[in-house]
ZADO-1210 file (C-alpha; in nm, 4 decimals, padded with zeros to 6 digits):
<atoms>
<atom x="-01.0744" y="-15.3211" z="04.3169" code="MET" pos="1"/>
<atom x="-00.8502" y="-15.4045" z="04.0259" code="GLN" pos="2"/>
<atom x="-00.6337" y="-15.7140" z="04.0540" code="ARG" pos="3"/>
<atom x="-00.2656" y="-15.6615" z="03.9959" code="LEU" pos="4"/>
<atom x="-00.2530" y="-15.9188" z="03.7176" code="THR" pos="5"/>
<atom x="-00.5176" y="-15.7211" z="03.5248" code="GLU" pos="6"/>
<atom x="-00.2928" y="-15.4154" z="03.4963" code="LEU" pos="7"/>
<atom x="-00.1498" y="-15.4025" z="03.1453" code="ARG" pos="8"/>
<atom x="00.1636" y="-15.2242" z="03.2682" code="VAL" pos="9"/>
<atom x="00.2289" y="-15.5036" z="03.5170" code="TRP" pos="10"/>
<atom x="00.1681" y="-15.7710" z="03.2516" code="GLN" pos="11"/>
<atom x="00.4021" y="-15.5973" z="03.0083" code="GLN" pos="12"/>
<atom x="00.6705" y="-15.5499" z="03.2763" code="ALA" pos="13"/>
<atom x="00.6414" y="-15.9154" z="03.3752" code="HIS" pos="14"/>
<atom x="00.6800" y="-16.0287" z="03.0125" code="GLN" pos="15"/>
<atom x="00.9849" y="-15.8059" z="02.9712" code="LEU" pos="16"/>
<atom x="01.1351" y="-15.9571" z="03.2868" code="THR" pos="17"/>
<atom x="01.0806" y="-16.3084" z="03.1517" code="LEU" pos="18"/>
<atom x="01.2481" y="-16.2041" z="02.8251" code="ALA" pos="19"/>
<atom x="01.5446" y="-16.0564" z="03.0139" code="VAL" pos="20"/>
<atom x="01.5910" y="-16.3734" z="03.2173" code="TYR" pos="21"/>
<atom x="01.5810" y="-16.5748" z="02.8955" code="GLY" pos="22"/>
<atom x="01.8311" y="-16.3480" z="02.7241" code="ALA" pos="23"/>
<atom x="02.0778" y="-16.3502" z="03.0125" code="THR" pos="24"/>
<atom x="02.1021" y="-16.7299" z="02.9944" code="LYS" pos="25"/>
<atom x="02.3300" y="-16.6795" z="02.6939" code="THR" pos="26"/>
<atom x="02.5600" y="-16.4264" z="02.8654" code="PHE" pos="27"/>
<atom x="02.9124" y="-16.5403" z="02.9526" code="PRO" pos="28"/>
<atom x="02.9307" y="-16.7365" z="03.2762" code="ARG" pos="29"/>
<atom x="03.1794" y="-16.4803" z="03.4087" code="ALA" pos="30"/>
<atom x="02.8962" y="-16.2229" z="03.3984" code="GLU" pos="31"/>
<atom x="02.6666" y="-16.4261" z="03.6224" code="GLN" pos="32"/>
<atom x="02.7197" y="-16.1788" z="03.9076" code="PHE" pos="33"/>
<atom x="02.7858" y="-15.8752" z="03.6870" code="GLY" pos="34"/>
<atom x="02.5769" y="-15.7499" z="03.3980" code="VAL" pos="35"/>
<atom x="02.3425" y="-16.0530" z="03.4072" code="SER" pos="36"/>
<atom x="02.2533" y="-16.0042" z="03.7703" code="SER" pos="37"/>
<atom x="02.2226" y="-15.6262" z="03.7436" code="GLN" pos="38"/>
<atom x="01.9972" y="-15.6510" z="03.4385" code="LEU" pos="39"/>
<atom x="01.7773" y="-15.9173" z="03.5965" code="GLN" pos="40"/>
<atom x="01.7391" y="-15.7297" z="03.9244" code="ARG" pos="41"/>
<atom x="01.6678" y="-15.3943" z="03.7604" code="ALA" pos="42"/>
<atom x="01.4078" y="-15.5454" z="03.5295" code="CYS" pos="43"/>
<atom x="01.2379" y="-15.7566" z="03.7991" code="ALA" pos="44"/>
<atom x="01.2143" y="-15.4434" z="04.0120" code="SER" pos="45"/>
<atom x="00.9769" y="-15.2862" z="03.7576" code="VAL" pos="46"/>
<atom x="00.6779" y="-15.5213" z="03.8026" code="PRO" pos="47"/>
<atom x="00.7636" y="-15.5605" z="04.1730" code="ALA" pos="48"/>
<atom x="00.7324" y="-15.1847" z="04.2292" code="ASN" pos="49"/>
<atom x="00.4101" y="-15.1720" z="04.0287" code="ILE" pos="50"/>
<atom x="00.2761" y="-15.4553" z="04.2449" code="ALA" pos="51"/>
<atom x="00.3791" y="-15.2999" z="04.5727" code="GLU" pos="52"/>
<atom x="00.2513" y="-14.9563" z="04.4775" code="GLY" pos="53"/>
<atom x="-00.0854" y="-15.0914" z="04.3665" code="SER" pos="54"/>
<atom x="-00.1574" y="-15.2021" z="04.7216" code="LYS" pos="55"/>
<atom x="-00.0618" y="-14.8754" z="04.8916" code="ARG" pos="56"/>
<atom x="-00.3417" y="-14.6870" z="05.0634" code="ARG" pos="57"/>
<atom x="-00.2655" y="-14.3420" z="04.9259" code="SER" pos="58"/>
<atom x="-00.2311" y="-14.2278" z="04.5700" code="ASN" pos="59"/>
<atom x="00.0874" y="-14.0407" z="04.6553" code="SER" pos="60"/>
<atom x="00.2452" y="-14.3683" z="04.7723" code="ASP" pos="61"/>
<atom x="00.1170" y="-14.5505" z="04.4642" code="TYR" pos="62"/>
<atom x="00.2594" y="-14.2763" z="04.2387" code="ALA" pos="63"/>
<atom x="00.5925" y="-14.2931" z="04.4242" code="ARG" pos="64"/>
<atom x="00.6214" y="-14.6673" z="04.3559" code="PHE" pos="65"/>
<atom x="00.5271" y="-14.6144" z="03.9922" code="LEU" pos="66"/>
<atom x="00.8092" y="-14.3591" z="03.9754" code="ASN" pos="67"/>
<atom x="01.0466" y="-14.6185" z="04.1241" code="MET" pos="68"/>
<atom x="00.9310" y="-14.8590" z="03.8518" code="ALA" pos="69"/>
<atom x="01.0144" y="-14.5908" z="03.5938" code="GLU" pos="70"/>
<atom x="01.3604" y="-14.5527" z="03.7471" code="SER" pos="71"/>
<atom x="01.4225" y="-14.9267" z="03.7435" code="SER" pos="72"/>
<atom x="01.3094" y="-14.9381" z="03.3828" code="LEU" pos="73"/>
<atom x="01.5641" y="-14.6685" z="03.2916" code="ALA" pos="74"/>
<atom x="01.8320" y="-14.8769" z="03.4657" code="GLU" pos="75"/>
<atom x="01.7141" y="-15.1823" z="03.2721" code="THR" pos="76"/>
<atom x="01.7479" y="-14.9938" z="02.9453" code="GLU" pos="77"/>
<atom x="02.1043" y="-14.8925" z="03.0308" code="TYR" pos="78"/>
<atom x="02.2008" y="-15.2519" z="03.1103" code="HIS" pos="79"/>
<atom x="02.0499" y="-15.3618" z="02.7790" code="LEU" pos="80"/>
<atom x="02.2645" y="-15.1016" z="02.6014" code="ILE" pos="81"/>
<atom x="02.5692" y="-15.2256" z="02.7914" code="LEU" pos="82"/>
<atom x="02.4924" y="-15.5904" z="02.7104" code="ALA" pos="83"/>
<atom x="02.4502" y="-15.4982" z="02.3434" code="ARG" pos="84"/>
<atom x="02.7750" y="-15.3014" z="02.3330" code="ASP" pos="85"/>
<atom x="02.9622" y="-15.5838" z="02.5080" code="LEU" pos="86"/>
<atom x="02.8147" y="-15.8125" z="02.2398" code="LYS" pos="87"/>
<atom x="02.6336" y="-16.0279" z="02.4966" code="TYR" pos="88"/>
<atom x="02.3051" y="-15.9524" z="02.3187" code="LEU" pos="89"/>
<atom x="02.2543" y="-15.9407" z="01.9421" code="PRO" pos="90"/>
<atom x="02.1739" y="-15.5884" z="01.8243" code="VAL" pos="91"/>
<atom x="01.8268" y="-15.6825" z="01.6979" code="ASP" pos="92"/>
<atom x="01.7271" y="-15.8514" z="02.0237" code="ARG" pos="93"/>
<atom x="01.8597" y="-15.5610" z="02.2320" code="ALA" pos="94"/>
<atom x="01.6754" y="-15.3137" z="02.0090" code="THR" pos="95"/>
<atom x="01.3493" y="-15.5062" z="02.0454" code="THR" pos="96"/>
<atom x="01.3853" y="-15.5125" z="02.4236" code="MET" pos="97"/>
<atom x="01.4759" y="-15.1429" z="02.4384" code="MET" pos="98"/>
<atom x="01.1715" y="-15.0610" z="02.2249" code="ASP" pos="99"/>
<atom x="00.9635" y="-15.2569" z="02.4750" code="GLU" pos="100"/>
<atom x="01.1220" y="-15.0504" z="02.7553" code="CYS" pos="101"/>
<atom x="01.0248" y="-14.7276" z="02.5782" code="ASN" pos="102"/>
<atom x="00.6664" y="-14.8401" z="02.5273" code="ASP" pos="103"/>
<atom x="00.6400" y="-14.9581" z="02.8856" code="LEU" pos="104"/>
<atom x="00.7890" y="-14.6309" z="03.0134" code="ALA" pos="105"/>
<atom x="00.5119" y="-14.4376" z="02.8377" code="LYS" pos="106"/>
<atom x="00.2449" y="-14.6619" z="02.9885" code="ARG" pos="107"/>
<atom x="00.3839" y="-14.6400" z="03.3417" code="ILE" pos="108"/>
<atom x="00.4160" y="-14.2604" z="03.3123" code="ALA" pos="109"/>
<atom x="00.0556" y="-14.2344" z="03.1947" code="ALA" pos="110"/>
<atom x="-00.0647" y="-14.4484" z="03.4848" code="LEU" pos="111"/>
<atom x="00.1447" y="-14.2490" z="03.7341" code="ARG" pos="112"/>
<atom x="-00.0004" y="-13.9226" z="03.6011" code="GLU" pos="113"/>
<atom x="-00.3526" y="-14.0645" z="03.6253" code="LYS" pos="114"/>
<atom x="-00.2909" y="-14.1750" z="03.9834" code="VAL" pos="115"/>
<atom x="-00.1445" y="-13.8353" z="04.0751" code="GLU" pos="116"/>
<atom x="-00.4502" y="-13.6562" z="03.9321" code="ARG" pos="117"/>
<atom x="-00.7183" y="-13.8821" z="04.0747" code="SER" pos="118"/>
<atom x="-00.8678" y="-13.8869" z="04.4195" code="GLY" pos="119"/>
<atom x="-00.8949" y="-14.2637" z="04.4144" code="ASN" pos="120"/>
<atom x="-00.6874" y="-14.5518" z="04.2857" code="VAL" pos="121"/>
<atom x="-00.7857" y="-14.6097" z="03.9194" code="PRO" pos="122"/>
<atom x="-01.0610" y="-14.8577" z="03.8549" code="LYS" pos="123"/>
<atom x="-01.0221" y="-15.1248" z="03.5865" code="PRO" pos="124"/>
<atom x="-01.0819" y="-14.9958" z="03.2374" code="SER" pos="125"/>
<atom x="-01.0446" y="-15.1330" z="02.8916" code="THR" pos="126"/>
<atom x="-00.7329" y="-14.9193" z="02.8507" code="VAL" pos="127"/>
<atom x="-00.5556" y="-15.0706" z="03.1525" code="ASP" pos="128"/>
<atom x="-00.6705" y="-15.4292" z="03.1181" code="ARG" pos="129"/>
<atom x="-00.5954" y="-15.7047" z="02.8738" code="GLN" pos="130"/>
<atom x="-00.9059" y="-15.8513" z="02.7155" code="PRO" pos="131"/>
<atom x="-01.0043" y="-16.1776" z="02.8784" code="SER" pos="132"/>
<atom x="-01.0152" y="-16.4872" z="02.6655" code="THR" pos="133"/>
<atom x="-01.2614" y="-16.7682" z="02.7124" code="THR" pos="134"/>
<atom x="-01.2135" y="-17.1175" z="02.5907" code="THR" pos="135"/>
</atoms>
């Protein structure tokens, strides 16, 4: 069975969440419970839904959680647009993060479609896993 941390989509979603938390540190203090919080929660929901879905017993449940991750990612993208337009995020940083959202959305959609088509939860493959490094 594939470990959650081996899923490339989870790794990418986790890295995006770390980047969002880092970026929101520079937002105005008055936004601590506004845009900052909304952006953080939406983004953190992406890898959380991937994680929860990966441990569901049926593929339909797994696919449903992947769809929730897609929805949270769309919400994340909107909050990035809002933060950019409010000038809380520099345009180039917002653009980079939105590009990451678009790439991640494609990967999650591909995994969801694979799960929906398969009779079993996907096994690890070189497409879904990051290469391991040895030191």
